[in-house]
N, C-alpha and C positions, 0 to 999 in steps of 0.2 A: 085242206091242204094250208090254209093260210094261217091257220093258228102254229103250222110246224114253219113255214117260212119267218114267220113272225118270231119265234123262236130262235132262229137258226141267222135271222140278221142282223141278231145283238151280237155274235162273232163274227160272220163271214159278208162277205163283199157278194152278196144273192145276184147275180148278174143275169141276165133273159136266159143264156146258154147253162148257165149252173142249175136254175131253175127247171131250164127243160131235160136237162140230164134228170138230174134227182126225179121228177117226174116218172120216167122210165122206169124207175129201179122199184117207186113206190107204191103199196096199195092199200089199200083203209082193210082193215077186221075188224067186223065188229064183233064181241062177246059177250055173252052174259054173266052174270053174277054165278058162281061156282063152276065154269067152263074151267078148264084146265087148257092154256094153251104151248106150255110144252112139259110134256111128261118126264119124270125120274127115269134116269138112264138113257132119255135120247140126245142127240146129238141137236144143238139150237141150233141153226145158222141166220138168225133174223133180229133186228134190232130192232125194235117196236118204241113208238113213239107216244105218250099219252094223253090223247087229247081230253077225256072225258071221265072223271072216276079214278079208282087208283088199283092196283095191282099188287099180289101177295105172294113174296116168294118163300118155299117152304119145301123140307124132305121130310121123309118120313124116316122115323129110328123108335125100333120097338114098338110098331103098330101107330105110335101116335105123331100128328105132324107137328113138327119144330118149324115155326116161322122165323126166317134168316134175314126180310128184309121188304120194306114196303115203298112202291112207286105211286106217287101221284102225278097229277095231270103236269103237265110241260114238261113231265122228266121223261127218260130216255130208259128203257128195261131191256133185258136180254140174260140170259143165265151165262155171266163172264166166263167164266170157265172152259164151257164147250163152247163158246163162240171164239174164243181168242184158240183155242187149241185145234178146232176146225179150221179156221184161217191158215194157221199154222202148216197144218197138214196138206194143204192146199198147194203152198208156194211152194212144196217141196217134189 
């Protein structure tokens, strides 16, 4: 978690209370090369922080994988449209 807190500390004043609040909502998910963390057509309600390695975002079109973005160490990643849409639905 320290890597995440160092990153966030560049933009926020991370008080002990804020660190504790964040820790109550964060968990580590280790994935292997080739693992899918969000399947196409599924709702994404998570925001990922890439501690090590990288992620590739893609969708399938006519049986081919079309890469739409890459996320690298110290980047945040999510399925933006799905993540935002879910948050809007939950508010109403």
